[in-house]
C-alpha positions in Angstrom: 0.1 0.1 0.2 1.3 3.4 -1.1 0.4 5.8 2.0 0.8 9.7 1.8 0.9 11.5 5.3 0.5 14.8 6.3 2.0 16.6 8.6 1.5 19.7 10.3 5.0 20.8 11.5 8.5 19.8 12.0 8.9 20.3 15.7 9.4 17.7 18.2 6.3 16.7 19.7 3.7 14.3 20.9 2.2 14.2 17.2 5.2 13.8 15.2 6.8 11.2 18.2 3.3 9.1 17.6 3.5 9.9 13.8 7.2 8.0 13.7 6.6 5.1 15.3 3.7 4.2 13.2 6.0 4.7 10.1 8.8 2.5 11.5 5.8 -0.1 12.3 4.6 0.4 8.6 7.3 0.9 6.5 8.4 -2.9 6.1 5.4 -3.5 3.5 3.9 -0.1 2.8 5.7 2.7 0.9 5.7 5.8 2.7 5.8 9.7 1.7 5.2 12.3 4.0 4.3 16.4 3.3 6.1 18.4 5.4 5.4 22.1 6.1 9.3 23.5 6.4 12.2 21.8 4.9 13.9 21.4 8.5 13.6 20.5 11.8 13.1 17.3 13.9 10.5 15.6 11.9 12.4 16.0 8.6 15.9 15.2 10.2 14.2 11.3 11.4 12.5 11.0 8.1 15.5 11.3 6.1 17.7 9.2 8.6 15.0 6.3 7.8 15.2 6.9 3.9 11.3 8.1 3.7 10.9 10.4 1.0 9.9 13.8 2.3 7.5 16.2 -0.2 7.9 20.0 0.9 4.1 21.8 0.9 3.6 24.6 3.3 -0.2 25.1 4.5 -1.5 27.0 6.7 -3.3 26.0 10.1 -7.2 26.6 10.4 -6.5 28.2 14.2 -4.3 30.6 15.7 -2.5 30.9 19.0 -4.0 32.6 21.4 -2.5 36.3 23.1 -3.2 40.0 22.4 -6.8 41.8 23.1 -9.8 40.7 21.8 -9.7 43.0 18.9 -6.3 41.7 17.4 -7.7 38.4 17.9 -10.7 39.2 15.6 -8.2 40.8 13.0 -5.9 37.6 12.9 -8.8 35.2 12.6 -10.0 37.2 9.7 -6.5 37.3 8.0 -6.2 33.4 8.7 -9.5 32.7 7.4 -8.0 34.1 3.8 -4.8 32.7 4.4 -6.3 28.7 5.1 -7.6 29.2 1.5 -3.8 28.8 0.1 -4.4 25.3 1.3 -6.6 24.3 -1.8 -3.5 25.9 -4.0 -1.3 23.2 -1.8 -3.6 20.5 -2.4 -3.7 21.1 -6.0 -0.2 20.8 -6.2 -0.2 17.6 -4.3 -2.2 15.8 -6.9 0.8 15.3 -9.3 2.6 13.7 -6.2 -0.3 11.5 -5.5 -0.7 10.3 -9.2 3.0 10.0 -9.7 3.1 7.8 -6.5 0.1 5.7 -7.0 -1.0 6.9 -3.5 -3.8 4.4 -2.2 -4.4 6.6 1.1 -3.8 10.0 2.5 -3.6 10.4 6.3 -3.7 13.9 7.9 -1.5 13.8 11.2 -3.5 16.1 13.1 -6.7 18.3 13.2 -5.2 21.7 12.7 -4.9 21.2 8.9 -7.3 20.8 6.5 -5.2 20.1 3.1 -5.1 16.6 2.9 -8.8 16.6 3.2 -9.1 19.0 0.5 -7.0 16.6 -1.4 -8.3 13.4 -0.9 -11.7 15.1 -2.6 -9.8 16.3 -5.3 -8.3 12.9 -6.2 -11.1 10.5 -4.7 -9.0 8.3 -2.7 -9.9 7.3 0.9 -8.8 10.2 3.6 -7.6 9.1 7.1 -8.4 12.5 9.8 -6.6 11.8 12.5 -7.5 13.9 16.0 -4.4 14.0 18.4 -5.1 17.0 20.3 -7.9 18.9 21.2 -7.6 22.6 20.3 -9.1 24.6 22.4 -9.1 22.4 26.0 -5.6 21.3 25.6 -4.0 23.9 23.8 -5.8 26.9 24.1 -5.8 27.9 20.6 -8.6 29.7 18.8 -10.4 28.2 15.4 -10.4 30.6 12.7 -14.0 29.1 11.8 -17.0 28.3 14.2 -15.8 24.8 15.5 -19.3 23.2 14.0 -18.3 24.7 10.7 -15.2 22.7 10.9 -16.4 19.7 12.5 -18.9 19.8 9.2 -16.0 20.0 7.1 -13.9 17.4 9.0 -16.8 14.5 8.8 -17.5 15.7 4.5 -13.8 15.3 3.7 -13.0 11.9 6.1 -13.4 8.1 5.3 -12.4 7.7 8.7 -11.8 10.0 11.7 -8.8 8.1 14.4 -9.6 9.9 18.2 -6.4 9.1 20.4 -8.9 8.3 23.2 -12.5 8.1 24.1 -12.2 11.3 25.6 -11.4 13.0 22.1 -14.4 10.9 20.5 -16.9 12.0 22.9 -15.7 15.8 22.7 -16.1 15.5 18.9 -18.9 13.1 18.9 -20.8 16.0 19.6 -21.0 17.1 16.1 -19.3 14.4 13.6 -21.2 11.1 13.4 -20.5 8.7 16.1 -20.0 5.6 12.9 -17.0 8.0 11.5 -14.8 7.8 14.5 -12.6 4.7 15.9 -10.8 5.0 19.2 -6.6 3.9 18.0 -4.3 4.7 21.4 -0.8 5.9 20.5 1.7 3.8 20.6 4.5 4.3 22.3 8.0 3.0 21.5 9.6 0.2 23.1 12.8 2.4 23.9 10.5 3.6 27.0 10.3 0.0 28.2 12.0 -0.4 31.7 11.2 -3.2 34.4 12.3 -2.3 37.5 12.7 -5.3 40.0 9.8 -5.7 42.4 11.6 -4.9 45.7 10.9 -2.4 48.0 11.8 1.1 47.3 15.1 1.9 47.8 16.0 5.3 50.5 13.7 7.8 52.4 13.1 10.1 49.5 10.6 9.5 47.3 11.9 11.3 43.9 8.6 12.9 41.8 8.9 14.1 38.1 7.0 16.0 35.8 8.0 16.5 32.2 6.7 18.3 29.6 7.5 22.0 28.5 6.7 24.4 30.6 3.4 26.4 30.4 0.4 26.8 31.8 -1.6 23.9 30.6 0.9 21.4 31.9 0.4 22.8 35.6 3.7 22.9 37.0 2.9 25.1 39.5 0.1 22.9 40.5 2.6 20.1 41.4 4.8 22.9 43.2 2.4 24.0 45.2 1.4 20.7 46.2 5.0 20.0 47.2 5.1 23.2 49.4 1.9 21.8 51.3 3.9 18.6 52.2 6.9 20.6 53.4 4.3 22.7 55.7 2.8 19.8 56.9 6.1 18.4 58.0 7.0 16.1 55.2 10.5 16.2 54.2 11.3 12.7 52.1 10.5 14.2 49.1 12.0 16.1 45.8 10.1 17.2 43.0 12.4 17.2 39.3 10.7 19.1 36.6 11.8 18.1 32.9 11.1 20.7 30.1 12.0 23.3 27.9 10.3 26.5 28.8 10.2 30.1 30.8 11.1 29.4 34.9 11.1 32.3 35.9 7.3 32.6 37.4 8.0 29.0 38.9 11.1 29.7 40.4 9.2 32.8 42.1 6.8 30.5 43.8 9.5 28.2 44.8 11.5 31.3 46.3 8.1 32.5 47.9 7.3 29.0 49.6 11.2 28.7 50.6 11.3 24.9 49.0 14.3 25.5 46.9 16.1 22.0 48.1 13.3 20.0 46.9 12.8 21.1 43.3 15.2 21.1 40.7 14.7 22.1 37.2 16.6 19.7 34.7 15.7 21.6 31.6 15.2 19.9 28.3 16.6 15.8 28.6 16.7 13.6 25.6 17.5 10.7 27.8 14.1 10.6 29.7 14.2 6.9 29.3 17.1 7.2 31.6 16.0 9.8 33.8 13.1 7.6 34.7 14.8 4.9 36.0 16.1 7.1 38.7 12.8 8.2 39.8 9.8 7.0 41.6 6.3 8.4 41.0 5.5 10.9 38.0 2.7 13.3 37.9 0.8 14.6 35.3 -0.9 17.9 35.9 -2.3 19.4 32.4 -5.6 21.2 32.4 -6.3 18.7 29.3 -4.5 15.6 28.0 -6.0 14.3 24.6 -4.2 10.9 25.3 -1.1 11.4 27.7 1.8 10.1 25.9 4.2 11.2 28.8 1.6 9.5 31.1 2.4 6.2 29.0 6.1 7.1 28.6 6.1 7.2 32.7 4.3 3.6 33.5 6.2 1.7 30.3 9.2 3.0 32.7 7.5 0.7 35.4 7.0 4.4 37.4 3.8 4.8 38.8 1.7 8.1 37.6 -0.9 10.6 39.9 -2.8 12.1 37.2 -5.3 15.0 36.7 -8.8 12.8 36.5 -9.5 15.6 33.1 -9.2 14.7 29.4 -8.0 11.2 28.4 -5.7 10.5 31.7 -8.4 8.5 33.4 -8.4 6.0 30.5 -5.1 5.2 31.4 -4.8 5.4 35.1 -6.4 3.1 37.0 -7.4 4.6 40.4 -5.3 2.4 43.1 -3.6 -0.1 40.7 -1.1 1.5 38.6 -1.5 5.1 40.0 -4.1 7.9 41.5 -5.9 9.8 40.0 -6.7 13.5 41.5 -9.1 16.5 41.0 -7.6 18.3 38.4 -6.6 21.7 40.1 -6.9 21.0 43.4 -3.3 21.1 45.0 -4.4 19.6 48.2 -5.4 16.2 46.9 -2.7 16.4 44.5 -0.7 16.6 47.7 -2.8 13.6 49.3 -1.9 11.3 46.5 1.7 11.9 46.7 1.6 11.5 50.3 0.2 8.1 50.3 3.4 7.2 48.5 5.7 8.5 50.9 4.1 7.1 53.7 3.7 3.6 52.1 6.7 3.7 49.6 6.1 -0.4 49.1 3.3 0.9 46.8 5.9 2.4 44.4 7.4 -1.1 42.9 4.0 -2.6 43.1 2.0 -0.2 41.2 4.6 0.2 38.9 4.9 -3.0 38.1 1.2 -2.6 37.2 2.0 0.4 35.1 4.7 -1.3 33.5 2.4 -4.6 32.5 -0.7 -1.9 31.6 1.5 0.1 29.0 3.5 -2.9 27.7 0.3 -4.7 26.6 -1.8 -1.8 25.6 0.0 1.0 24.2 3.1 -0.5 22.2 3.6 1.0 18.8 3.2 -2.6 17.2 -0.6 -2.6 18.6 -1.4 0.9 17.3 0.4 0.1 13.7 -1.6 -3.1 13.9 -5.2 -1.3 14.4 -3.9 1.7 11.9 -3.6 -1.2 9.1 -7.0 -2.7 10.0 -8.6 0.5 9.3 -6.7 1.4 5.8 -7.7 -2.3 4.7 -11.4 -2.0 5.6 -11.2 1.2 3.4 -9.5 0.0 1.1 -12.4 -2.7 0.5 
């Protein structure tokens, strides 16, 4: 099967990681081509390393980043409404690629870009539209069209819509026929698999980790406030590591105000998270809304139990009390209470971590994800 994937960006992010892992599984028996928006970046480098043909074609997103006052946002929305029309030109140019390479399937890797849908309608071949994010809840972005119009466009230009969690499916099913949407959980690479020995937790300190870009929607502030509450309550056997790029000035000020500098460490961007996780005990996922929770699965694959907010797709991954704990999103006291449970009962770390490892390995591997996607492709081809 000849498959044309359309990527929405070239940076290192969850959607592109998932795309690469899917390509790794499918490229052996299928011919893969990828459309990228710019000629450089993480995705392009990785595709070249895999000898995957790359096609450059810049399209515009049908959403804008938050920022500025309402008047500026209004003007920007109208500008992008015009710019998005350029995507019809992009699709027209890509018709040549479809014909020359005898493409059987078009797969758009994100919900923020509509070029693949336009192209598929032009050439009349199946189109899979992958929803890997919720633009407003998870990213804070602003749609340039009304959400109902975007959903209607996706429905009319898709052979199948793939949601990466039931939470995403349910959100879109409000405006898109549920029969068109399939849930396929993201796959995570086996390089994250590390089975820790089922032994008693070593040492008195429980090492917590929160990873991902430092930003408001990831809620690192919530984790810091929970640490401060534990210190105030007299608990000292903990340390929080924060791994990820971003501006930490506000967080540093909060830490200084609470006088907990010795209990929190900023690690910055880390390319060796699988190795780092071997030194950690428990991971925190405090995001406002995770469409799936790739970080959650990576942590589970590393035999680390996860304390996650009860929002988005996270409750689909964490079985409360078995492979981690759920806490009320936005409630730092509830988060602190769940952290305290591991500190008072460290024997739970390895036991629940073992369960997390087994769950992630069985349900969220790249191989399982690719097999499910291949089933969908074959069904659409029939």
